[in-house]
TIZA-91884 format. One line per field, with one value per residue (C-alpha): y negated, z negated, x negated; residue in three letters; residue number from 1. Coordinates in steps of 0.05 Angstrom, whole numbers, padded with zeros to 5 digits. Layout:
<atoms>
yy = Y:...
zz = Z:...
xx = X:...
aa = ALA:...
i = NUM:...
</atoms>
This chain:
<atoms>
yy = -00502:-00521:-00522:-00582:-00574:-00512:-00513:-00457:-00457:-00396:-00393:-00343:-00322:-00269:-00232:-00249:-00281:-00329:-00356:-00411:-00432:-00495:-00538:-00613:-00645:-00710:-00750:-00726:-00679:-00603:-00549:-00484:-00427:-00368:-00343:-00282:-00256:-00198:-00170:-00175:-00157:-00168:-00239:-00243:-00309:-00336:-00278:-00229:-00160:-00120:-00149:-00096:-00103:-00179:-00177:-00129:-00175:-00236:-00196:-00172:-00242:-00271:-00215:-00227:-00301:-00287:-00239:-00289:-00347:-00306:-00334:-00317:-00350:-00363:-00417:-00442:-00488:-00449:-00463:-00426:-00428:-00420:-00414:-00447:-00509:-00573:-00641:-00693:-00766:-00785:-00840:-00833:-00891:-00900:-00959:-00980:-00989:-01062:-01047:-01036:-01063:-01031:-00971:-00908:-00841:-00813:-00863:-00839:-00767:-00787:-00821:-00762:-00716:-00763:-00758:-00683:-00695:-00691:-00653:-00591:-00523:-00475:-00427:-00478:-00495:-00556:-00535:-00600:-00676:-00720:-00794:-00841:-00906:-00934:-00995:-01039:-01089:-01089:-01098:-01044:-01012:-00993:-00931:-00934:-00968:-00948:-01009:-01055:-01093:-01084:-01062:-01016:-00963:-00928:-00876:-00864:-00792:-00732:-00671:-00604:-00548:-00474:-00414:-00401:-00326:-00334:-00377:-00330:-00272:-00312:-00334:-00261:-00238:-00290:-00274:-00201:-00222:-00262:-00328:-00392:-00434:-00507:-00533:-00508:-00543:-00528:-00518:-00580:-00624:-00589:-00598:-00667:-00707:-00665:-00654:-00720:-00789:-00850:-00880:-00818:-00819:-00893:-00886:-00824:-00753:-00682:-00630:-00560:-00501:-00435:-00376:-00301:-00302:-00376:-00440:-00505:-00573:-00637:-00706:-00762:-00837:-00881:-00859:-00826:-00753:-00764:-00690:-00623:-00558:-00484:-00431:-00356:-00343:-00337:-00300:-00232:-00236:-00241:-00182:-00142:-00157:-00130:-00069:-00053:-00071:-00030:00022:00006:00009:-00060:-00068:-00048:-00097:-00152:-00137:-00139:-00206:-00238:-00215:-00223:-00263:-00319:-00360:-00373:-00319:-00370:-00380:-00306:-00265:-00203:-00185:-00181:-00110:-00085:-00013:00011:00077:00078:00118:00190:00187:00226:00187:00112:00067:-00002:-00064:-00134:-00199:-00223:-00164:-00179:-00253:-00233:-00203:-00261:-00322:-00314:-00309:-00368:-00408:-00389:-00409:-00477:-00489:-00477:-00527:-00577:-00570:-00587:-00650:-00679:-00718:-00721:-00698:-00756:-00741:-00768:-00825:-00795:-00847:-00804:-00739:-00674:-00629:-00554:-00512:-00442:-00375:-00357:-00395:-00440:-00385:-00363:-00391:-00439:-00453:-00528:-00540:-00501:-00535:-00605:-00589:-00563:-00616:-00673:-00706:-00705:-00649:-00628:-00569:-00581:-00557:-00577:-00565:-00583:-00543:-00501:-00460:-00441:-00452:-00389:-00433:-00497:-00491:-00475:-00534:-00578:-00554:-00567:-00636:-00654:-00632:-00670:-00734:-00728:-00712:-00769:-00815:-00794:-00804:-00876:-00888:-00860:-00902:-00964:-00948:-00937:-01004:-01038:-01006:-01025:-01097:-01099:-01069:-01121:-01177:-01150:-01145:-01217:-01242:-01204:-01231:-01304:-01314
zz = -01104:-01174:-01227:-01270:-01346:-01371:-01438:-01476:-01531:-01574:-01619:-01676:-01699:-01746:-01690:-01629:-01603:-01545:-01500:-01448:-01405:-01362:-01319:-01328:-01260:-01234:-01258:-01329:-01330:-01338:-01287:-01320:-01294:-01336:-01398:-01442:-01497:-01543:-01598:-01666:-01737:-01766:-01794:-01850:-01885:-01858:-01884:-01840:-01860:-01807:-01777:-01723:-01704:-01699:-01660:-01610:-01604:-01591:-01539:-01505:-01498:-01476:-01425:-01394:-01386:-01359:-01306:-01283:-01282:-01254:-01305:-01371:-01435:-01485:-01530:-01552:-01596:-01646:-01677:-01738:-01800:-01869:-01940:-02000:-01959:-01994:-01959:-01992:-01976:-01967:-01935:-01894:-01884:-01836:-01816:-01743:-01717:-01710:-01643:-01611:-01660:-01614:-01640:-01598:-01597:-01633:-01689:-01694:-01699:-01753:-01795:-01789:-01812:-01870:-01890:-01898:-01955:-02017:-02082:-02069:-02104:-02076:-02058:-02010:-01939:-01896:-01838:-01805:-01811:-01790:-01783:-01811:-01792:-01778:-01813:-01781:-01827:-01873:-01817:-01827:-01783:-01724:-01684:-01634:-01657:-01597:-01561:-01620:-01651:-01724:-01776:-01819:-01796:-01844:-01833:-01879:-01867:-01888:-01904:-01895:-01938:-01945:-01983:-01956:-01952:-01908:-01860:-01861:-01840:-01783:-01759:-01764:-01717:-01665:-01671:-01658:-01598:-01571:-01575:-01605:-01644:-01625:-01671:-01715:-01721:-01767:-01720:-01738:-01725:-01659:-01631:-01662:-01600:-01550:-01591:-01626:-01595:-01619:-01644:-01685:-01718:-01734:-01764:-01804:-01780:-01807:-01762:-01785:-01755:-01772:-01751:-01765:-01837:-01852:-01849:-01845:-01861:-01842:-01852:-01812:-01818:-01778:-01792:-01858:-01873:-01924:-01940:-01920:-01948:-01931:-01948:-01946:-01905:-01831:-01776:-01797:-01859:-01815:-01774:-01837:-01861:-01794:-01799:-01870:-01858:-01795:-01811:-01749:-01736:-01747:-01674:-01649:-01700:-01670:-01601:-01627:-01661:-01599:-01554:-01597:-01660:-01683:-01746:-01762:-01767:-01747:-01679:-01665:-01620:-01640:-01567:-01554:-01570:-01586:-01578:-01631:-01655:-01729:-01760:-01772:-01725:-01660:-01626:-01615:-01645:-01630:-01673:-01652:-01656:-01714:-01757:-01738:-01756:-01825:-01839:-01808:-01836:-01910:-01895:-01847:-01900:-01952:-01908:-01891:-01965:-01984:-01931:-01961:-02029:-01999:-01968:-02036:-02083:-02155:-02131:-02082:-02008:-01966:-01921:-01851:-01805:-01744:-01775:-01761:-01706:-01712:-01673:-01675:-01656:-01725:-01724:-01663:-01613:-01657:-01634:-01683:-01722:-01708:-01726:-01792:-01808:-01797:-01846:-01900:-01891:-01881:-01825:-01749:-01719:-01651:-01623:-01611:-01541:-01487:-01413:-01396:-01336:-01338:-01399:-01452:-01527:-01532:-01509:-01547:-01595:-01539:-01499:-01560:-01571:-01499:-01500:-01561:-01526:-01463:-01503:-01533:-01465:-01429:-01486:-01476:-01400:-01411:-01455:-01403:-01349:-01391:-01401:-01326:-01312:-01362:-01331:-01262:-01283:-01313:-01249:-01206:-01252:-01248:-01172:-01168:-01211:-01169:-01104:-01123:-01176
xx = 02271:02249:02302:02319:02317:02353:02391:02425:02477:02492:02554:02545:02614:02641:02677:02634:02570:02578:02523:02526:02467:02467:02423:02419:02429:02400:02460:02450:02510:02508:02521:02540:02497:02519:02555:02559:02605:02589:02634:02601:02620:02551:02560:02611:02626:02560:02518:02482:02506:02467:02404:02397:02471:02470:02405:02438:02499:02454:02414:02478:02508:02442:02429:02498:02483:02413:02440:02493:02444:02385:02336:02302:02328:02273:02302:02370:02410:02452:02520:02546:02590:02561:02586:02551:02533:02511:02510:02466:02451:02378:02336:02273:02225:02166:02122:02119:02048:02029:01996:02065:02117:02169:02207:02200:02235:02174:02186:02258:02234:02184:02236:02284:02229:02216:02289:02280:02231:02275:02278:02320:02320:02268:02324:02354:02335:02349:02393:02410:02398:02456:02436:02489:02454:02386:02357:02304:02269:02330:02381:02434:02486:02441:02460:02402:02338:02295:02267:02278:02219:02204:02153:02196:02246:02294:02348:02407:02425:02465:02421:02455:02426:02442:02414:02344:02352:02414:02375:02315:02359:02389:02320:02297:02353:02334:02260:02275:02318:02259:02297:02266:02317:02309:02363:02420:02487:02545:02604:02646:02586:02573:02643:02658:02639:02677:02741:02750:02760:02722:02788:02805:02736:02741:02811:02796:02808:02803:02770:02793:02756:02789:02746:02751:02725:02709:02749:02710:02740:02703:02733:02703:02714:02667:02596:02615:02627:02682:02691:02661:02686:02689:02740:02726:02790:02805:02840:02814:02858:02919:02894:02883:02954:02981:02937:02960:03033:03041:02987:02946:02871:02840:02819:02889:02920:02876:02903:02975:02961:02932:02988:03050:03035:03081:03067:03140:03193:03246:03212:03201:03245:03284:03289:03215:03196:03125:03106:03057:03028:03012:02955:02976:03035:03038:03093:03098:03152:03179:03182:03204:03166:03207:03184:03112:03122:03148:03079:03040:03076:03059:02984:02985:03023:02970:02911:02942:02960:02887:02867:02916:02883:02815:02844:02860:02814:02838:02907:02908:02911:02854:02878:02875:02906:02890:02915:02879:02852:02854:02804:02775:02804:02830:02896:02904:02923:02981:03047:03080:03016:03012:03085:03079:03013:03043:03099:03051:02996:03045:03006:03003:02961:02938:02900:02826:02818:02770:02779:02707:02683:02746:02725:02775:02766:02722:02664:02682:02623:02574:02598:02592:02520:02501:02533:02492:02428:02446:02459:02389:02356:02392:02371:02298:02305:02328:02267:02220:02253:02245:02172:02162:02195:02150:02088:02113:02121:02051:02021:02056:02031:01959:01963:01989:01931:01880:01907:01914:01861
aa = MET:ALA:ARG:ASN:GLU:ILE:ILE:THR:GLY:ILE:ASP:LEU:GLY:SER:SER:LYS:VAL:CYS:CYS:LEU:VAL:ALA:GLU:ILE:ASN:GLU:SER:GLY:ASN:MET:ASP:ILE:LEU:GLY:TYR:GLY:ILE:SER:PRO:SER:SER:TYR:LEU:LYS:LYS:GLY:ASN:VAL:VAL:ASN:ILE:GLU:GLY:LEU:THR:ARG:SER:ILE:ASN:ASP:ALA:VAL:ASN:GLN:ALA:GLU:THR:MET:ALA:ASN:LEU:LYS:ILE:GLU:GLU:ALA:VAL:VAL:GLY:LEU:SER:LEU:MET:ASN:VAL:ASP:ILE:LEU:ARG:ASN:LYS:GLY:VAL:VAL:ALA:ILE:PRO:LYS:SER:THR:SER:GLU:ILE:THR:ASN:GLN:ASP:VAL:GLU:ARG:VAL:ILE:GLN:ALA:ALA:LYS:ILE:LEU:ALA:ILE:SER:PRO:ASP:ARG:ASP:VAL:VAL:GLN:VAL:ILE:PRO:ARG:GLU:PHE:ILE:VAL:ASP:GLY:CYS:GLU:GLY:ILE:ASN:ASP:PRO:VAL:GLY:MET:VAL:GLY:THR:ARG:LEU:GLU:VAL:ASP:SER:TYR:ILE:VAL:THR:ALA:PRO:ILE:THR:VAL:MET:GLN:ASN:ILE:HIS:LYS:CYS:PHE:GLN:ARG:ALA:GLY:ILE:LEU:ILE:ASN:ASN:ILE:TYR:LEU:LYS:PRO:PHE:ALA:VAL:LYS:LYS:ILE:LEU:LEU:SER:TRP:ASP:GLU:ILE:GLU:MET:GLY:VAL:ALA:LEU:ILE:ASP:VAL:GLY:ALA:THR:ILE:THR:GLU:ILE:ALA:VAL:PHE:LYS:GLY:ASN:ASP:ILE:VAL:LYS:TYR:ALA:THR:LEU:PRO:VAL:GLY:GLY:ASP:TYR:ILE:THR:ASN:ASP:ILE:ALA:VAL:GLY:LEU:ARG:LEU:PRO:PHE:ASN:TYR:ALA:GLU:ILE:VAL:LYS:ARG:ARG:TYR:ALA:CYS:ALA:GLN:GLU:SER:LEU:ALA:SER:GLU:LYS:GLN:GLU:ILE:GLU:ILE:GLN:SER:ILE:GLY:GLU:VAL:SER:THR:ARG:ARG:ILE:ASN:GLN:LYS:GLU:LEU:ALA:SER:ILE:ILE:GLU:PRO:ARG:VAL:HIS:GLU:ILE:ILE:SER:LEU:ILE:ARG:LYS:GLU:LEU:GLU:PHE:ASP:ASN:GLN:LYS:ILE:ASN:LEU:ALA:ALA:GLY:GLY:VAL:ILE:THR:GLY:SER:GLY:LEU:LEU:PRO:ILE:LYS:GLY:THR:LEU:ASP:LEU:ALA:GLN:LYS:ILE:LEU:GLY:MET:PRO:LEU:ARG:GLY:GLY:LYS:THR:GLU:MET:TYR:GLY:TYR:ASP:GLN:THR:PHE:THR:VAL:CYS:LEU:GLY:LEU:LEU:SER:SER:VAL:ILE:SER:SER:ILE:ASN:PHE:ASN:ARG:LYS:ILE:ILE:GLU:LYS:GLN:LYS:GLN:ARG:VAL:SER:PHE:LEU:GLU:ARG:ALA:LYS:ARG:PHE:LEU:ARG:GLU:TYR:PHE
i = 1:2:3:4:5:6:7:8:9:10:11:12:13:14:15:16:17:18:19:20:21:22:23:24:25:26:27:28:29:30:31:32:33:34:35:36:37:38:39:40:41:42:43:44:45:46:47:48:49:50:51:52:53:54:55:56:57:58:59:60:61:62:63:64:65:66:67:68:69:70:71:72:73:74:75:76:77:78:79:80:81:82:83:84:85:86:87:88:89:90:91:92:93:94:95:96:97:98:99:100:101:102:103:104:105:106:107:108:109:110:111:112:113:114:115:116:117:118:119:120:121:122:123:124:125:126:127:128:129:130:131:132:133:134:135:136:137:138:139:140:141:142:143:144:145:146:147:148:149:150:151:152:153:154:155:156:157:158:159:160:161:162:163:164:165:166:167:168:169:170:171:172:173:174:175:176:177:178:179:180:181:182:183:184:185:186:187:188:189:190:191:192:193:194:195:196:197:198:199:200:201:202:203:204:205:206:207:208:209:210:211:212:213:214:215:216:217:218:219:220:221:222:223:224:225:226:227:228:229:230:231:232:233:234:235:236:237:238:239:240:241:242:243:244:245:246:247:248:249:250:251:252:253:254:255:256:257:258:259:260:261:262:263:264:265:266:267:268:269:270:271:272:273:274:275:276:277:278:279:280:281:282:283:284:285:286:287:288:289:290:291:292:293:294:295:296:297:298:299:300:301:302:303:304:305:306:307:308:309:310:311:312:313:314:315:316:317:318:319:320:321:322:323:324:325:326:327:328:329:330:331:332:333:334:335:336:337:338:339:340:341:342:343:344:345:346:347:348:349:350:351:352:353:354:355:356:357:358:359:360:361:362:363:364:365:366:367:368:369:370:371:372:373:374:375:376:377:378:379:380:381:382:383:384:385:386:387:388:389:390:391:392:393:394:395:396:397:398:399:400:401:402:403:404:405
</atoms>
């Protein structure tokens, strides 16, 4: 039996590469076919530090997904975190052919491409275009212009740029892995639709993605990106503190963190004992969770305090009526993080988790990527259906004229 359209999302992280492959069914939803996870330490703060290593990690995650899905993956949508990102506002403008006057999906693609034409430094590259609104013959505030009649189509958009050498190295890894990149999304913009409600976005909300080595902060209000910032800190800094404080290998410290970490010493238990073996010691020793929390809490406090500084303009806090959402594997899994963060940030917070298809937050970015692709494909399907209906009507009209005239 022939398959429906296959889509793949790949999440490039500092500690792992995740891959999720799905099939779009007849109802326009996705059926997950396979997934893969590969440990990776070859992307640090958004920079490729080992091309061969990252290529292997991509291949490993993709091969796992291919084996499970019993198919070959040749293209994917990619999500990642980058430092030194600039977000600019720019408009694109195109004329609509007089022969049709009706705006098509191709016209939307043309106007988005036109928005990419702007004066940027030769050492920068356009990573992503995020439409804010479309304008048809001067009429603003349009989210979906397809099917409308007009002669001039504009898009007011956000243009995401990054260092060109960083992007070239990422593309090189995928080329070596034999994967064509269809689109690249910064992680907050990939997960926005599946983690945030429409009401939260309209009221104003901060999406805080804390990864292994990068923290991304994106503030949304309506169609506006009020703030976007990155910090060169993440969960690896907490792991490193544990490794140094307890004299443990880094990978072992990561296991200890995932199993026993608590962000607040006051919430930790003295009764819960943890058996560890420090570097250079033959025998094991025991510590309790409270001792571990005394190492973790100062670093968690520091990371959240840095986030708070980014949520201020001219020493004035950004008005976030809907509060904030924390996602990513760097902080959220640590017990007591949300409570401590609410105290420091002074606003309501919740964890950004999705239970789509029964997958945990490991695949949140991949699910966000696939959801974005599906929205676009379903959008195109509606356009094709409209065109079919229009052709069908014309055929019926012609048949009527032939029969009676």
